[in-house]
C-alpha positions in Angstrom: 130.6 39.6 -25.7 131.9 38.8 -29.1 135.6 39.1 -28.1 134.4 37.0 -25.1 133.3 34.2 -27.5 136.7 34.0 -29.2 139.0 34.3 -25.9 137.5 31.2 -24.4 138.2 29.5 -27.6 141.8 30.3 -27.4 141.6 29.3 -23.7 140.3 25.8 -24.8 143.3 25.5 -27.2 145.6 26.8 -24.9 144.8 24.2 -22.3 146.4 21.6 -24.9 149.6 22.5 -23.8 149.4 21.6 -20.5 152.4 19.6 -19.3 154.2 20.0 -22.7 155.2 23.6 -22.7 156.8 24.2 -19.5 158.8 26.7 -18.7 156.5 28.7 -21.6 153.2 29.3 -21.2 150.1 27.7 -22.5 148.7 30.1 -25.1 145.7 29.5 -27.5 145.1 32.0 -30.6 141.7 32.2 -33.1 141.7 34.5 -36.4 138.6 35.7 -37.3 137.3 36.9 -40.7 133.8 38.2 -41.2 132.5 36.5 -38.0 134.0 33.6 -38.8 137.1 31.3 -37.6 139.5 30.8 -40.2 142.8 30.0 -38.1 143.4 28.4 -34.8 146.8 27.3 -33.1 148.1 26.6 -29.7 151.4 26.2 -28.1 152.2 22.6 -28.5 155.5 22.2 -27.0 158.5 24.1 -25.2 160.8 25.0 -28.0 158.5 24.7 -31.0 156.2 27.4 -32.6 154.1 29.7 -30.6 150.3 29.9 -30.6 150.1 32.8 -33.3 152.6 31.4 -35.7 150.5 28.1 -35.9 147.5 29.8 -36.1 148.3 31.9 -39.0 150.1 29.0 -40.5 146.7 27.3 -40.1 144.8 30.0 -42.5 144.3 28.6 -46.1 143.7 32.1 -47.6 146.2 34.3 -46.6 144.9 37.2 -48.4 142.1 37.1 -46.0 144.7 38.2 -42.7 144.8 41.9 -43.8 140.9 42.1 -43.0 141.1 39.7 -40.0 141.2 39.9 -36.1 143.6 37.8 -34.2 142.5 36.8 -30.5 145.4 35.2 -28.4 144.9 34.3 -24.9 148.5 36.3 -23.8 150.5 39.1 -25.3 152.4 38.5 -28.5 156.3 38.1 -27.6 158.5 40.6 -29.2 162.0 39.1 -28.6 163.9 36.2 -29.9 164.1 33.1 -27.6 164.0 29.6 -29.2 161.5 31.2 -32.1 161.2 34.5 -33.6 159.0 37.2 -32.2 155.1 36.8 -32.9 154.6 40.6 -32.7 156.9 40.7 -36.0 155.4 38.0 -37.9 151.6 39.7 -37.0 153.1 42.9 -38.4 154.2 41.1 -41.2 151.0 39.4 -41.9 149.2 42.6 -42.1 146.5 41.7 -39.3 145.0 45.1 -38.3 143.4 44.1 -34.9 144.7 42.2 -32.2 143.0 41.1 -28.9 144.9 40.4 -25.9 143.6 38.0 -22.9 146.3 39.5 -20.5 149.9 41.3 -20.8 152.9 39.0 -20.4 154.7 39.2 -16.9 157.9 38.0 -18.5 160.6 40.6 -18.2 161.5 40.3 -21.6 157.7 40.9 -23.4 156.3 42.9 -20.6 153.7 45.1 -22.7 156.5 45.1 -25.3 154.5 43.0 -27.3 151.5 45.4 -27.3 153.5 48.8 -27.5 155.3 47.3 -31.1 151.9 46.5 -32.3 150.1 49.5 -31.3 153.4 51.6 -32.1 152.8 49.9 -36.1 149.5 51.0 -36.4 147.7 47.7 -35.5 144.1 48.2 -33.0 145.0 46.1 -29.9 142.4 45.5 -27.1 143.9 44.0 -23.9 142.5 42.6 -21.1 139.5 40.6 -22.7 138.8 37.3 -20.0 141.8 38.5 -18.0 140.9 36.8 -14.8 140.6 33.6 -17.1 143.6 33.8 -18.9 145.6 34.4 -15.7 144.0 31.7 -14.0 145.0 29.2 -16.8 148.9 30.4 -16.7 148.9 31.0 -12.9 152.1 29.1 -12.9 153.8 31.1 -15.2 152.3 34.1 -13.4 153.5 33.4 -10.0 157.0 32.1 -11.5 157.9 35.4 -12.7 156.1 37.8 -10.4 157.3 36.1 -7.1 160.5 34.7 -8.3 159.7 31.1 -7.4 157.9 27.9 -8.5 154.5 27.7 -8.0 153.7 25.6 -4.9 150.9 22.9 -4.9 150.8 21.1 -1.8 149.2 17.6 -1.8 148.2 15.1 1.0 145.6 12.3 1.8 144.2 12.4 5.7 142.1 10.5 7.7 138.6 11.9 8.3 139.8 12.6 12.0 142.7 14.7 10.6 145.8 12.1 10.8 148.4 11.7 7.8 149.4 8.3 9.0 148.8 6.2 12.3 152.3 5.3 14.6 153.1 2.1 12.5 156.8 1.3 12.7 158.4 1.7 9.4 158.3 -1.8 8.2 154.5 -1.9 8.0 153.7 -0.4 4.6 151.3 2.5 4.5 147.3 2.3 4.3 145.7 3.3 0.9 143.3 5.9 2.0 141.8 6.8 -1.3 140.9 4.7 -4.9 141.6 4.7 -8.1 140.0 7.7 -9.1 141.7 9.8 -6.8 144.9 8.4 -8.0 144.4 9.3 -11.4 143.8 13.1 -10.3 146.9 12.9 -8.2 149.0 11.7 -11.3 147.6 14.4 -13.6 148.7 16.7 -11.0 152.0 15.0 -11.2 152.1 15.1 -15.2 151.3 18.8 -14.9 154.1 20.1 -12.5 158.0 20.4 -13.1 158.9 18.8 -10.1 157.8 16.8 -7.0 159.4 17.2 -3.5 159.7 15.0 -1.0 161.4 14.5 2.4 163.3 11.8 4.2 160.9 10.5 6.5 158.5 10.4 3.6 160.8 8.1 1.5 161.9 6.1 4.5 158.1 5.1 5.5 156.1 5.3 2.4 159.0 4.3 -0.3 157.2 6.2 -3.0 157.6 6.2 -6.7 156.8 10.1 -7.6 156.1 9.0 -11.0 153.5 9.4 -13.7 151.9 6.2 -14.1 147.9 6.1 -14.5 147.6 8.9 -17.3 149.6 9.9 -20.1 152.7 12.5 -19.4 156.0 13.1 -18.5 157.4 12.2 -15.1 158.5 15.2 -12.9 161.8 16.0 -11.6 162.0 13.9 -8.3 163.4 16.1 -5.3 164.8 14.6 -2.2 165.8 16.4 1.1 168.2 14.3 2.5 170.3 16.3 4.9 172.4 13.3 6.4 172.0 11.0 3.1 170.1 8.7 5.6 168.1 7.2 2.7 169.1 3.5 1.5 170.2 3.4 -2.4 167.2 0.8 -2.8 164.5 3.3 -2.4 162.4 3.8 -5.1 162.9 7.7 -6.1 166.5 6.4 -6.9 165.7 3.6 -9.4 166.4 5.8 -12.4 162.9 5.5 -13.9 162.7 9.5 -13.5 165.3 12.5 -13.1 166.2 13.0 -9.3 167.8 15.7 -7.6 168.8 15.2 -4.1 169.7 18.3 -1.6 172.1 17.5 1.0 174.6 19.4 3.3 177.5 20.8 1.4 180.1 18.1 3.1 177.7 15.1 1.9 177.4 16.2 -2.0 180.2 14.0 -3.4 179.4 11.4 -1.0 175.5 11.4 -2.4 176.7 11.4 -5.8 178.6 8.0 -5.1 176.1 6.7 -3.2 173.5 7.6 -5.7 174.8 7.6 -9.2 172.7 8.6 -12.0 171.0 11.5 -9.5 172.1 14.8 -9.1 173.2 16.4 -5.7 173.4 20.1 -4.8 174.4 21.7 -1.8 171.7 23.3 0.3 171.9 25.0 3.7 169.2 23.3 6.2 169.4 26.1 8.7 166.9 29.1 9.2 165.2 30.3 5.9 165.7 26.9 4.1 162.9 26.8 2.2 163.4 30.2 0.5 167.0 28.9 -0.4 165.4 25.9 -1.7 162.9 27.7 -3.7 165.5 30.1 -5.2 167.7 27.4 -6.1 164.8 25.7 -8.1 163.6 29.2 -9.5 167.4 29.3 -11.2 166.9 26.0 -12.6 163.7 27.4 -14.1 161.3 24.9 -12.2 158.2 26.9 -12.9 155.8 24.2 -11.0 156.8 22.2 -7.8 154.4 19.8 -6.3 154.8 18.9 -2.2 153.8 15.1 -1.5 156.2 15.4 1.9 155.4 15.0 5.6 153.6 17.0 8.3 156.8 19.0 8.7 157.7 19.9 5.0 154.2 20.8 4.6 153.8 22.8 8.0 156.7 25.0 7.4 155.7 26.2 3.8 152.2 26.9 4.9 153.5 28.8 8.2 155.8 30.8 5.8 153.0 31.5 3.3 155.2 29.5 0.6 152.2 27.8 -1.2 150.1 28.6 -4.0 147.3 25.6 -3.5 146.7 22.7 -1.6 144.9 19.7 -2.7 143.6 17.2 0.1 141.8 13.9 -0.1 140.0 13.3 3.1 139.2 9.7 3.6 136.0 8.0 5.5 138.6 5.7 7.2 139.8 6.9 11.0 143.1 6.9 12.1 142.2 3.7 14.1 141.3 2.0 11.3 144.5 2.0 9.8 146.6 -1.3 9.9 149.6 -1.2 11.8 149.1 1.1 14.5 148.6 0.8 18.2 146.3 2.7 20.9 149.5 4.2 22.5 149.3 8.0 22.4 149.8 10.1 20.0 147.8 8.0 17.6 149.6 9.0 14.6 150.7 12.1 12.4 148.6 15.2 12.4 147.5 16.5 9.2 148.4 20.3 8.5 145.4 22.7 8.7 145.2 24.6 5.5 143.9 28.7 6.3 141.4 29.6 3.9 138.1 28.2 2.6 138.1 25.3 -0.4 137.4 27.0 -3.6 136.2 23.6 -4.8 135.5 20.4 -3.3 134.5 17.2 -4.8 133.1 13.4 -3.6 135.5 10.9 -5.6 135.6 7.1 -4.6 133.7 8.2 -1.4 136.5 10.3 -0.7 136.2 14.2 -0.1 138.7 16.2 -2.2 139.4 19.9 -1.3 141.1 22.2 -3.2 142.1 25.7 -1.4 144.3 28.7 -3.0 146.0 30.8 -1.2 145.0 34.3 -1.0 146.8 36.5 -3.9 
């Protein structure tokens, strides 16, 4: 029980790195001496000091470390990256006991930090609040175990199950949710490395795909434009955030000319396109991918099981309530169906918010 109390504090601290540390994990660390916390730290930003370094550096009486217990939500690293190995610092500090929330799935660590500490005589306990630790760093875990980004799907739909009506592209999309829902979506964007959309969505909705209603960085905007159909005046090409265009190999140079300031990369849009896209993003170290595409893109990822989290906002509006549509059949674009039961349900601005996780 005592271990869990301090590990929960580690998790609280670790969450402070959300949106700032990717592709590194969020990690929190607490140092306890004689039942009292004497040091705390977390990984604040990628490339900067790790949680253990910050926690050890915060201890005002370093001599106490030789009779203290260090709690950390993720296994201490044992390799040189942008910073020195934390396992070595723990040994140099003389800390005799270490409690670890979960082992690190990163191949350059993967139990090596725990072994190094144990081989040097440190008493190491592993697996305290492991489920909670994995949940906090689920994006990091998926990236290293499945060799692809963590995939978060998001869409808004009418209460009768439509993404949109059959309005012409010249009619602006209807606002189906409210300001609080919008803040939640912008938080999702700020916590994602990249955001993916397709040609039809950009043509019909002209989204910015940026972070505006909360503090945070803009994700990399990724646009699928096989035939370079999109006009340069679309907001995703406005230079306010980095943008990557995937197109056919023969269109890459034209894409760079048509959209200066954007990256362009070749992609085979044939069968298996989704897997090739995710492999390309994995090699770019895109750890988390938010998908705000249309029905075809969302359904293809759901059908192939290439998703980890779905966030759906269900408006009280019906498709017939949306402006610009007609009574002709079909009434609009049907929303995808999500396998599984929601793990979270909230009422926001009169809108139902459902979050579902893929089984893993």
